[in-house]
NUNUMAR-701169 format. One line per field, with one value per residue: x, y, z of N, C-alpha, C in turn; residue in one letter; residue number from 1. Coordinates in Angstrom, 3 decimals. Example, Ala and Ser with C-alpha at 12.3 -4.5 7.8 and 13.67 -1.06 7.14 Angstrom:
<recs>
nxx = (13.190,12.850)
nyy = (-5.690,-2.250)
nzz = (7.800,7.080)
caxx = (12.300,13.670)
cayy = (-4.500,-1.060)
cazz = (7.800,7.140)
cxx = (13.200,12.900)
cyy = (-3.300,0.030)
czz = (7.800,7.870)
r = (a,s)
k = (1,2)
</recs>
This chain:
<recs>
nxx = (89.160,88.758,87.513,88.127,87.064,88.137,87.376,89.066,90.753,92.286,94.479,92.951,91.422,89.382,88.991,87.655,86.947,85.259,85.237,84.402,82.678,82.657,80.033,79.258,78.557,78.983,81.685,83.784,84.983,87.381,89.195,90.952,94.205,97.324,100.692,102.036,104.075,102.581,100.097,97.276,95.502,92.374,90.530,87.267,84.576,81.365,79.543,80.745,82.802,86.216,88.676,91.262,94.276,96.677,99.573,101.582,104.887,107.313,108.567,110.638,113.275,112.953,110.457,108.277,105.606,103.274,101.389,98.159,95.991,92.831,93.258,95.789,99.232,100.712,102.652,105.351,105.668,108.052,109.791,112.258,114.927,116.304,118.777,117.700,114.927,112.060,111.638,109.538,108.841,107.307,107.785,107.615,105.210,106.374,105.993,106.394,106.412,105.962,106.320,104.731,104.487,104.013,102.073,99.989,99.951,100.669,101.886,101.477,103.490,104.134,106.866,106.760,104.074,101.199,99.610,98.041,96.838,97.120,95.386,94.162,90.774,87.996,84.746,81.157,80.486,82.783,86.396,88.474,90.524,91.484,91.593,92.684,92.387,93.793,93.189,90.465,90.734,93.083,92.460,91.776,94.343,95.753,94.392,95.093,97.893,97.934,96.922,99.028,101.052,99.911,99.924,102.753,103.408,101.963,102.894,105.488,105.063,104.044,104.483,106.951,106.209,103.553,101.272,100.964,98.032,96.021,93.549,91.291,89.230,85.771,83.059)
nyy = (188.101,184.649,181.474,178.093,174.693,171.341,168.013,165.915,163.011,159.794,158.951,157.653,155.529,156.955,159.881,162.297,165.359,167.545,171.014,173.252,176.189,178.234,178.027,175.566,175.289,173.889,174.655,174.094,171.419,168.984,167.001,164.136,162.520,161.247,160.082,159.291,160.789,163.573,163.211,164.819,167.182,168.724,171.641,172.564,174.929,174.584,174.821,173.694,175.059,175.233,176.222,176.053,174.103,171.494,170.022,167.163,167.239,166.012,163.006,161.975,162.356,165.449,166.287,168.069,170.378,171.855,174.783,175.926,178.582,178.591,178.019,178.963,178.806,179.514,179.125,177.143,174.538,173.454,171.089,171.666,170.237,170.395,170.202,170.312,170.624,170.384,172.478,174.537,176.012,178.261,178.981,181.899,182.853,183.534,182.469,181.094,178.235,177.729,176.264,173.707,171.159,168.434,168.190,169.570,172.349,175.198,178.003,180.013,182.302,185.429,187.064,189.017,188.931,187.259,184.685,182.380,180.358,177.216,174.941,172.545,171.650,170.968,170.147,169.865,167.927,166.456,165.986,168.425,170.046,173.344,176.176,179.339,181.987,184.906,186.534,186.003,185.412,183.977,181.557,179.131,178.339,178.037,175.879,173.862,173.797,172.983,170.408,169.136,169.286,167.671,165.269,164.858,164.585,162.256,160.462,159.957,158.201,155.995,152.708,152.076,150.322,150.675,152.469,155.881,157.708,160.566,161.731,163.604,162.878,162.102,162.548)
nzz = (123.167,123.061,124.203,123.544,123.408,123.534,123.691,125.945,125.244,124.839,122.099,119.185,116.679,115.619,113.956,114.002,115.361,117.488,118.029,120.501,121.823,124.859,125.663,124.883,122.259,119.072,117.027,115.210,113.093,113.201,111.093,109.778,109.479,110.824,110.319,107.958,105.398,103.870,104.996,106.553,108.623,108.650,109.291,109.694,109.525,111.013,108.981,106.835,105.584,104.778,107.002,108.005,107.771,108.342,107.203,107.051,106.132,106.287,107.736,109.105,111.604,113.149,112.152,109.953,109.503,107.399,107.635,106.830,106.068,105.245,101.934,101.654,102.209,105.261,107.160,108.640,110.798,113.041,114.977,117.146,118.579,121.831,124.397,127.006,126.747,124.526,121.700,119.891,116.796,114.540,111.403,109.308,110.480,112.785,115.339,118.586,120.731,124.081,127.329,129.328,127.546,127.770,129.783,128.704,129.116,127.973,126.003,123.056,121.456,119.798,119.479,122.269,122.548,123.520,121.842,122.151,124.857,126.342,128.370,130.776,131.402,133.493,132.979,133.406,131.566,131.193,130.785,129.308,126.783,127.006,125.074,125.125,123.117,121.912,119.626,117.631,114.906,114.767,115.860,114.275,113.247,115.640,116.783,114.990,115.407,118.097,117.736,116.386,118.338,120.264,118.865,118.596,121.286,122.160,120.287,121.059,123.126,121.948,120.611,118.225,116.251,115.707,113.662,113.973,114.742,114.918,117.193,118.869,120.623,120.169,117.874)
caxx = (89.697,87.748,87.957,87.673,87.190,88.268,87.290,90.315,90.701,93.485,94.450,92.144,91.258,88.376,89.754,86.779,86.950,84.457,85.752,83.241,82.927,82.398,78.617,79.023,78.155,79.980,82.182,84.660,85.177,88.754,89.221,92.172,95.036,98.775,101.463,102.927,104.273,101.425,98.874,96.863,94.285,91.675,89.589,86.121,83.467,80.259,78.825,81.506,83.872,87.569,89.287,92.693,94.731,98.090,99.996,102.885,105.729,108.411,108.246,111.876,113.717,112.727,109.259,107.786,104.203,102.907,100.122,97.392,94.781,92.077,94.117,97.059,100.273,101.085,103.753,105.906,105.932,109.183,110.205,113.702,115.333,117.237,119.205,116.855,113.495,111.701,111.353,108.715,108.871,106.504,108.379,106.755,104.351,107.277,105.394,107.119,105.577,106.691,105.534,104.750,103.764,103.638,100.857,99.045,99.922,101.670,101.419,102.079,103.842,104.801,107.746,106.248,102.613,100.609,98.620,97.159,97.241,96.479,95.272,93.127,89.586,86.998,83.389,80.159,80.435,84.037,87.682,88.693,91.623,90.954,92.469,92.345,93.007,93.671,92.522,89.658,91.237,94.182,91.959,91.947,95.751,96.112,93.822,95.941,99.176,97.680,96.762,100.364,101.760,99.314,100.460,104.146,103.423,101.526,103.701,106.651,104.659,103.592,105.456,107.292,105.595,102.188,101.140,100.282,96.869,95.579,92.117,91.088,87.873,84.858,81.912)
cayy = (186.807,183.588,180.198,176.962,173.460,170.095,166.942,165.212,161.556,159.184,158.795,156.520,155.467,157.936,161.101,163.460,166.048,168.765,172.111,173.995,177.410,178.108,177.703,174.213,175.339,173.336,175.679,173.542,169.983,168.657,165.654,163.760,161.514,161.409,158.850,159.240,162.055,163.972,163.166,166.156,167.454,169.892,172.231,173.136,175.494,173.633,174.953,172.999,175.892,174.941,177.430,175.842,172.718,171.301,168.866,166.621,167.260,165.061,162.105,161.609,163.207,166.855,166.373,169.408,170.466,173.117,175.347,176.647,179.307,178.357,177.290,179.682,178.389,180.667,178.835,175.797,174.182,172.548,170.730,171.821,169.594,171.063,169.247,170.365,170.604,170.550,173.850,174.528,177.299,178.317,179.930,182.822,183.521,183.906,182.022,180.094,177.542,177.580,175.773,172.289,170.474,167.106,168.297,170.417,173.697,175.951,179.200,180.373,183.721,186.097,187.921,189.038,188.965,185.927,184.352,181.358,179.629,175.894,174.373,171.519,172.129,169.951,170.669,168.855,166.864,165.719,166.693,169.109,170.970,174.692,177.056,180.759,182.615,186.358,187.048,184.924,185.068,183.026,180.311,177.928,177.943,177.580,174.538,172.960,173.669,172.154,169.031,168.591,169.104,166.484,164.142,164.632,164.119,160.874,159.634,159.552,157.120,154.839,151.754,152.449,149.376,151.089,153.678,156.871,158.401,161.525,161.901,164.267,162.639,161.682,163.452)
cazz = (123.562,123.108,124.737,122.757,124.174,122.801,124.678,126.167,125.188,124.281,120.654,118.742,115.236,115.246,113.729,113.916,116.639,117.542,118.843,120.985,122.587,126.294,125.860,124.397,120.852,118.156,116.117,114.190,112.986,112.820,110.520,109.087,110.129,110.819,110.270,106.812,104.703,103.091,105.798,106.960,109.378,108.124,110.238,108.989,110.272,111.013,107.710,105.805,105.032,105.236,107.558,108.220,107.706,108.626,106.419,107.406,104.938,106.493,108.823,109.790,112.698,112.838,111.317,109.625,109.141,106.768,108.108,105.810,106.467,104.014,100.995,101.567,103.147,106.080,108.077,108.750,112.196,113.216,116.328,117.234,119.829,122.704,125.411,128.196,126.447,123.124,121.325,118.695,116.113,113.330,110.471,108.577,111.461,113.884,116.590,119.371,121.697,125.334,128.454,129.674,126.481,128.266,130.587,127.978,129.705,127.233,125.305,121.776,121.458,118.689,120.268,123.644,122.478,123.652,120.818,122.688,126.060,126.442,129.711,130.915,132.117,133.791,132.906,133.787,130.554,131.117,130.763,128.034,126.574,126.886,124.320,125.199,121.949,122.015,118.433,117.056,113.574,114.930,116.461,113.458,113.206,116.984,116.951,114.206,116.113,119.278,117.268,116.103,119.604,120.863,118.090,118.997,122.671,122.256,119.399,121.855,124.014,121.170,120.107,116.860,115.318,115.426,112.868,114.801,114.214,115.927,117.391,120.155,121.083,119.117,117.599)
cxx = (88.552,88.363,87.302,87.946,87.218,88.282,88.587,90.084,92.018,93.347,93.656,92.076,90.213,89.077,88.866,86.683,86.142,85.141,84.567,83.652,82.548,80.940,78.264,78.574,79.297,80.369,82.959,84.638,86.584,88.765,90.563,92.928,96.506,99.424,102.411,103.022,103.053,100.109,98.549,95.650,93.683,90.646,88.507,85.201,82.331,79.413,79.582,82.639,85.227,88.194,90.779,93.010,96.218,98.490,101.407,103.734,106.967,108.093,109.474,112.147,113.556,111.524,108.833,106.332,103.951,101.517,99.460,96.209,93.919,92.953,95.498,98.038,100.759,102.252,104.200,106.275,107.048,109.407,111.732,114.131,116.401,117.654,118.251,115.360,113.275,111.354,110.604,108.692,108.063,107.060,107.290,105.776,105.165,106.651,106.320,106.144,106.421,105.760,105.697,103.883,103.206,102.322,99.812,98.849,101.035,101.028,102.134,102.281,104.352,105.561,107.233,104.722,102.067,99.492,97.571,97.731,96.423,96.506,94.292,91.981,88.651,85.641,82.429,80.163,81.759,85.269,87.960,90.061,90.969,91.988,91.948,93.120,92.729,92.873,91.784,90.133,92.364,93.718,92.144,93.399,96.207,95.594,94.665,97.297,99.004,97.527,98.116,101.135,101.223,99.824,101.896,104.228,103.071,102.319,104.960,106.335,104.282,104.760,105.714,106.707,104.167,102.195,100.366,99.139,96.393,94.060,91.887,89.693,87.007,83.741,80.705)
cyy = (185.815,182.308,179.080,175.692,172.255,168.981,166.152,163.703,161.051,159.101,157.559,156.519,156.447,159.278,162.309,164.084,167.331,169.763,172.996,175.301,177.184,177.785,176.302,174.149,174.801,174.402,175.110,172.022,169.754,167.209,165.401,162.693,161.880,160.061,158.761,160.616,162.344,163.894,164.562,166.113,168.715,170.340,172.964,173.838,174.484,173.735,174.311,173.798,175.508,176.231,177.290,174.365,172.687,169.981,168.458,166.535,166.389,164.242,161.737,162.557,164.669,167.047,167.819,169.320,171.836,173.517,176.141,177.344,179.332,177.502,177.927,179.199,179.622,180.389,177.391,175.563,173.160,172.293,170.794,171.279,170.396,170.025,169.178,170.224,170.675,172.012,173.805,175.934,177.216,179.433,180.715,183.546,184.068,183.617,181.022,179.485,177.261,177.045,174.288,171.523,169.143,167.122,169.242,171.780,174.499,177.149,179.332,181.880,184.161,187.238,187.892,189.041,187.542,185.756,183.406,180.795,178.346,175.447,173.217,172.120,170.948,170.632,169.554,167.669,166.125,166.596,167.214,169.769,172.321,175.553,178.474,181.463,184.111,186.947,185.894,184.500,184.042,181.656,179.089,177.441,177.415,176.167,173.518,172.738,172.770,170.680,168.385,168.357,167.885,165.227,163.827,164.067,162.642,159.939,159.157,158.315,155.850,153.954,152.085,151.484,149.771,152.358,154.713,157.558,159.344,161.535,162.456,164.025,162.260,162.671,162.984)
czz = (123.662,123.639,123.923,123.544,123.248,123.827,124.725,126.141,124.621,122.769,120.280,117.231,114.740,115.122,113.477,115.289,116.533,118.474,119.196,121.648,124.050,126.615,125.383,122.948,119.986,117.137,114.940,114.244,112.455,112.336,109.837,109.839,109.995,110.605,109.104,106.171,103.828,103.841,106.307,107.869,108.778,109.142,109.447,109.974,110.164,109.739,106.548,105.191,105.640,105.740,107.785,108.031,108.025,107.996,106.822,106.137,105.078,107.724,109.641,110.949,112.297,111.926,111.125,109.198,108.535,107.250,106.993,106.460,105.215,103.114,100.852,102.636,103.913,107.018,108.011,110.202,112.242,114.698,116.324,118.578,120.534,123.747,126.603,127.918,124.945,122.885,119.999,118.104,114.833,112.448,109.757,109.496,112.628,115.247,117.260,120.375,122.921,126.411,128.647,128.674,126.996,129.043,129.988,128.653,129.045,126.553,123.977,121.813,120.096,119.344,121.706,123.707,122.540,122.633,121.399,123.973,126.142,127.890,129.657,131.707,132.354,133.821,133.311,132.832,130.379,131.149,129.361,128.007,126.350,126.170,124.436,124.099,121.995,120.857,117.763,115.671,113.641,115.423,115.566,113.398,114.566,117.240,116.192,114.879,117.338,118.883,116.989,117.396,120.340,120.164,118.521,120.400,122.751,121.364,120.117,122.686,123.248,120.780,118.642,115.831,114.943,114.604,113.681,114.055,115.301,116.008,118.776,120.668,119.907,118.971,118.363)
r = (m,s,e,f,f,i,q,e,q,q,l,s,n,v,t,r,t,i,v,k,d,e,d,g,k,s,l,f,l,l,v,g,r,w,g,t,r,g,d,a,l,s,l,y,k,m,n,g,e,l,v,a,s,i,r,q,t,s,f,a,f,g,s,r,f,e,l,y,k,g,f,e,k,v,g,v,l,r,k,i,l,n,l,n,a,d,f,y,y,i,q,h,l,h,w,t,v,l,g,d,i,k,n,h,r,y,s,i,y,q,v,n,h,k,i,m,e,m,n,k,a,t,l,f,s,g,d,y,f,s,l,d,v,t,n,d,d,d,a,p,l,c,i,c,v,a,a,v,l,d,y,w,l,y,n,k,k,k,n,s,n,h,k,p,i,i,g,w,g,t,c)
k = (1,2,3,4,5,6,7,8,9,10,11,12,13,14,15,16,17,18,19,20,21,22,23,24,25,26,27,28,29,30,31,32,33,34,35,36,37,38,39,40,41,42,43,44,45,46,47,48,49,50,51,52,53,54,55,56,57,58,59,60,61,62,63,64,65,66,67,68,69,70,71,72,73,74,75,76,77,78,79,80,81,82,83,84,85,86,87,88,89,90,91,92,93,94,95,96,97,98,99,100,101,102,103,104,105,106,107,108,109,110,111,112,113,114,115,116,117,118,119,120,121,122,123,124,125,126,127,128,129,130,131,132,133,134,135,136,137,138,139,140,141,142,143,144,145,146,147,148,149,150,151,152,153,154,155,156,157,158,159,160,161,162,163,164,165,166,167,168,169,170,171)
</recs>
């Protein structure tokens, strides 16, 4: 199990985000943008290797995002509305997202097996999102899923006249 940290900030036009480990070492760079069909975020190792990406395939009600591990499509993330709460499901991986999305306290499960847990953390250098990932191989996909959930959360708060862009902090 590894813990990854992403600095917590409001959405901005800056779309480069560094993902660090518990020692503060930079591990990944998340770049891209949201707002229109075909927009994508890509996650790179610090050596420039593409490890995962997520591409917006529809923008209307029930937006969908395709998840890629490297260049291989591995899943489709859908937001399925419920009367009491939002429900998120990732087809092909059979992952579900449960918890308090609004306050960044949720988990990703595959059946009863926890894949990732998201929380907030305060460190000496500021406020962060903390992702505890059970299997390090799942970390890139979990980071991409967390980026989409953050986009959906903040997109609800934005005025529909503004084009939404995701950015979890700056480099």
